[in-house]
C-alpha positions in Angstrom: -37.9 16.7 55.2 -35.0 14.6 53.0 -31.9 14.9 50.9 -30.2 12.9 48.1 -27.4 14.5 46.7 -28.9 17.4 45.2 -32.4 16.4 45.4 -34.0 18.3 48.2 -37.6 17.2 49.3 -39.9 19.0 51.9 -43.4 19.1 53.0 -45.1 22.1 54.6 -46.2 22.2 58.2 -48.7 24.1 59.2 -46.9 26.5 61.2 -45.3 27.8 58.1 -48.5 27.5 56.0 -49.3 31.0 54.1 -45.8 31.9 53.7 -44.3 32.9 50.4 -42.9 29.7 48.4 -39.5 31.3 48.4 -39.1 32.3 52.2 -40.3 29.0 53.5 -38.4 26.7 51.4 -35.2 29.0 52.7 -36.5 28.5 55.8 -36.3 24.6 55.6 -33.3 24.6 53.5 -31.1 27.0 55.5 -28.3 25.8 53.5 -29.8 27.9 50.4 -30.3 31.5 51.0 -33.7 33.1 49.8 -32.8 34.7 46.9 -31.0 31.0 45.6 -34.2 29.5 46.2 -36.2 32.3 44.4 -33.8 31.9 41.4 -34.4 28.1 41.3 -38.2 28.3 41.1 -37.5 30.8 38.3 -35.3 28.6 36.6 -38.2 25.5 37.2 -36.1 23.9 39.7 -38.8 23.6 42.2 -41.8 21.0 41.7 -45.0 20.1 43.6 -45.6 16.6 42.2 -44.6 16.3 39.0 -45.4 20.1 38.1 -42.8 22.8 37.9 -43.9 25.9 40.5 -42.5 29.0 38.8 -44.2 32.0 41.3 -42.1 32.4 44.1 -44.7 34.4 45.7 -46.8 31.6 45.9 -48.8 30.9 49.2 -48.2 27.8 50.5 -50.5 25.3 52.1 -49.7 22.3 54.6 -49.5 19.6 53.3 -47.6 20.1 49.8 -45.0 18.4 49.1 -42.1 20.1 47.2 -39.0 18.5 45.2 -35.9 21.2 44.8 -33.2 20.1 42.4 -30.2 22.1 43.2 -27.8 21.9 39.6 -24.0 21.5 40.6 -22.3 24.7 41.4 -20.8 26.0 38.4 -16.9 26.3 38.9 -15.7 30.0 39.4 -13.8 31.6 36.6 -10.1 31.8 38.9 -8.7 29.2 38.7 -7.0 27.6 42.5 -3.4 27.7 43.4 -2.1 26.2 46.3 -0.5 29.3 48.1 -0.2 29.3 51.8 -2.6 30.7 53.9 -2.3 31.6 57.7 -6.2 30.4 58.7 -7.2 31.7 62.1 -10.4 29.6 62.6 -12.2 27.5 59.9 -15.7 25.6 59.9 -17.7 24.0 57.3 -19.5 27.3 57.3 -16.7 30.1 56.9 -13.3 30.6 57.2 -11.2 33.6 59.0 -7.8 34.8 57.3 -4.8 36.8 58.6 -4.1 38.0 55.1 -0.4 38.8 54.6 0.5 42.3 53.1 1.1 42.3 49.5 -1.7 39.9 48.6 -4.5 41.2 46.5 -8.2 40.1 48.0 -9.8 39.1 44.7 -8.4 38.9 40.6 -8.9 41.7 38.7 -7.1 43.3 35.8 -3.4 42.9 36.3 -3.6 40.4 39.3 -5.5 37.5 37.9 -3.7 34.8 39.9 -1.8 34.8 43.1 -4.7 36.3 45.0 -6.6 35.3 48.0 -9.5 33.8 46.0 -7.1 31.6 44.2 -6.0 30.6 47.3 -9.2 29.8 48.9 -10.1 27.8 46.2 -7.4 25.7 46.7 -7.7 25.2 50.5 -11.6 25.0 50.2 -11.7 22.2 47.6 -15.0 20.2 47.7 -15.9 22.8 51.0 -17.7 25.1 48.7 -21.4 24.9 48.6 -22.0 27.5 45.3 -22.4 31.1 46.2 -25.2 32.2 43.5 -24.8 29.1 42.3 -21.0 29.3 41.8 -18.0 27.3 43.4 -16.4 29.9 44.5 -15.3 31.7 48.1 -17.9 34.2 49.4 -15.7 37.7 49.7 -18.0 39.7 52.0 -15.3 42.4 52.4 -11.8 43.3 51.2 -8.8 45.1 52.6 -6.7 47.0 50.6 -3.1 44.8 48.9 -0.7 46.2 50.9 -3.1 46.5 54.6 -2.4 42.8 56.7 -4.9 41.2 58.8 -7.9 39.5 59.4 -11.1 38.8 56.9 -14.1 36.4 57.0 -15.0 34.4 53.9 -18.3 32.7 53.4 -18.1 29.0 52.2 -22.1 28.9 51.1 -25.0 31.4 50.4 -26.5 31.1 53.5 -23.2 32.2 55.2 -22.7 34.6 52.8 -26.2 36.3 53.1 -25.9 36.4 56.5 -22.6 37.9 57.0 -23.4 40.6 54.0 -26.8 41.9 56.4 -23.9 42.1 59.6 -21.6 44.3 57.7 -24.6 46.3 56.2 -26.0 47.0 59.5 -22.7 47.8 60.8 -22.9 44.9 63.2 -19.7 43.9 62.3 -17.0 44.9 65.5 -13.4 45.7 63.4 -10.6 47.1 64.8 -7.6 48.4 63.0 -3.7 48.7 64.3 -2.0 52.1 62.6 0.8 54.0 63.0 0.2 57.3 62.1 2.4 60.3 61.6 2.5 62.9 64.6 0.5 63.2 67.9 -3.2 63.2 67.4 -4.5 65.7 69.3 -6.9 64.9 71.2 -5.6 61.4 71.9 -9.0 59.8 71.0 -11.7 61.4 68.8 -14.0 60.2 65.9 -13.9 61.6 62.4 -17.6 61.7 60.8 -17.4 62.7 57.2 -18.5 61.3 53.6 -16.2 59.8 51.7 -15.9 59.6 47.9 -14.2 59.7 44.8 -11.2 62.3 44.6 -12.2 64.9 42.1 -8.4 65.2 41.4 -7.4 61.5 41.0 -10.0 59.1 40.5 -8.0 56.2 41.7 -8.1 57.8 45.1 -11.1 58.5 47.9 -11.4 62.1 49.7 -13.6 63.3 52.1 -16.7 65.3 50.8 -19.3 67.3 51.4 -21.9 66.3 53.3 -24.2 64.0 51.0 -21.0 63.3 48.1 -20.2 59.9 48.5 -21.0 57.5 51.7 -21.5 58.6 55.4 -18.4 57.4 57.4 -17.1 57.6 60.7 -13.8 56.2 62.7 -12.9 56.2 66.0 -9.3 56.5 66.9 -7.5 56.0 70.4 -3.8 56.5 71.0 -2.9 53.4 72.2 1.1 54.8 72.4 2.9 57.7 71.5 6.3 56.8 69.9 9.4 59.7 67.7 7.4 62.1 66.0 4.8 59.0 65.4 1.8 57.1 67.4 0.6 53.9 67.3 -3.6 54.1 67.4 -6.7 51.7 67.5 -9.1 52.8 64.8 -12.4 51.1 65.2 -15.1 51.2 62.6 -18.5 52.3 62.7 -18.8 51.9 58.9 -16.4 50.4 56.2 -15.6 52.7 53.3 -12.8 52.1 50.5 -9.3 53.8 52.0 -11.5 54.8 55.1 -9.2 54.9 58.0 -6.1 56.1 55.8 -8.3 58.7 54.4 -9.9 59.7 57.7 -6.1 59.6 59.3 -4.7 61.6 56.7 -8.0 64.2 56.8 -7.0 65.1 60.4 -3.5 65.5 59.8 -1.8 62.3 60.9 -2.0 60.1 57.6 -0.4 56.5 58.1 3.4 56.1 58.0 4.1 54.4 54.5 1.3 55.4 52.7 2.1 55.9 49.1 -1.6 57.5 48.2 -2.5 59.8 51.4 0.7 60.2 53.2 3.6 63.2 52.3 3.2 64.8 49.0 5.0 62.9 45.5 8.7 62.9 46.3 8.8 64.3 49.5 9.2 61.7 52.4 8.4 62.5 56.1 9.4 65.8 57.5 11.4 64.9 60.5 15.0 63.1 58.9 15.1 60.7 61.8 11.5 59.5 61.1 12.5 59.3 57.1 15.6 57.4 57.9 14.2 54.7 59.9 11.6 54.2 56.9 14.3 53.9 54.4 16.6 51.3 56.6 13.7 49.2 57.1 12.5 49.4 53.4 9.2 49.7 54.6 7.0 50.7 51.6 3.5 50.4 52.8 0.6 51.7 54.8 1.2 51.0 58.4 -1.8 49.4 58.6 -3.0 46.2 60.2 -6.8 44.4 60.8 -6.3 43.5 64.2 -9.5 42.3 65.0 -12.6 40.6 64.1 -16.0 40.1 65.8 -19.3 39.0 64.1 -22.0 36.4 65.0 -21.9 32.8 63.4 -24.9 33.2 60.6 -25.7 29.2 61.1 -24.8 28.5 64.5 -26.0 32.3 66.2 -22.8 31.9 68.1 -20.6 35.2 68.6 -17.3 35.2 67.7 -14.2 37.2 68.2 -10.5 36.7 66.6 -7.4 38.6 67.1 -4.4 38.9 64.7 -0.9 40.1 66.0 0.9 42.8 64.3 3.3 41.4 61.6 7.1 41.5 61.3 7.5 44.1 59.4 4.9 47.1 61.6 6.9 44.8 65.0 9.9 46.0 63.3 8.8 49.8 62.9 7.5 49.6 65.9 10.6 49.1 67.5 13.0 51.5 66.0 10.4 54.1 66.9 10.4 52.9 70.3 14.6 52.9 70.5 14.2 56.9 69.1 12.1 57.9 71.9 8.7 59.4 72.6 
């Protein structure tokens, strides 16, 4: 197998004879996912001799020589911006970021710049081999704008596909640190529900009857009892939108500072001292941090585990709650 810029060549060996063309070529060129190879075949970019081969399901034979032309990745629509990033880990295939609270992950209406994607396009310039043919970072999962913590992002198609598979089969390890109102009883447990769009407010999620929305499972445990509050760890078995926020509110212990799932609109925390602490610190986001992330590196096969300490604003909130007594 040879490689020259965007031209790839390969000779079919006997051990893969009889395989589908798209599967065989994806195995020979691990930087390209099977879906990407299939799209290139359908686009006439794969030839045997000088003849384009447009059937991804074609069975390959030993000794056949294939040539694949990979067009230069089209530029992403989002613009690259020089925004500082806290990089926890990086290699040629992926990057792990400790995202600050207040940063949106992906450009959308109302947030076309200043996002994590804008920052990554600048940081990873020249390193992105094209996700689905576009030079963009592969966002496999997201955390809310006002949630801080760890995110893994793919730099190429094969890594993106491998990470997406792990998220789909729930083999990714994700643990959050949260500060909840009140003291959960029991001290540890599992919240197992269905989560879907709220009937009252389509911008919010809500616990639904079985079969409505998506199945969601959160395992929580008490780490520290505080003044009218608790530091908890939440381990996600699934990854649904707003899952930790919805589940902790569902069991009667919403996250401190949560504008959507906390106290009723127009009302602060029921405990005056707790309310004073939050106001004095100007703590205006949900107290939630993606503290740990573990997965199998899709290319090397190595198990990777990462930890991110609590950001300053949550540390300050914890300190004040400790000073107030448990």
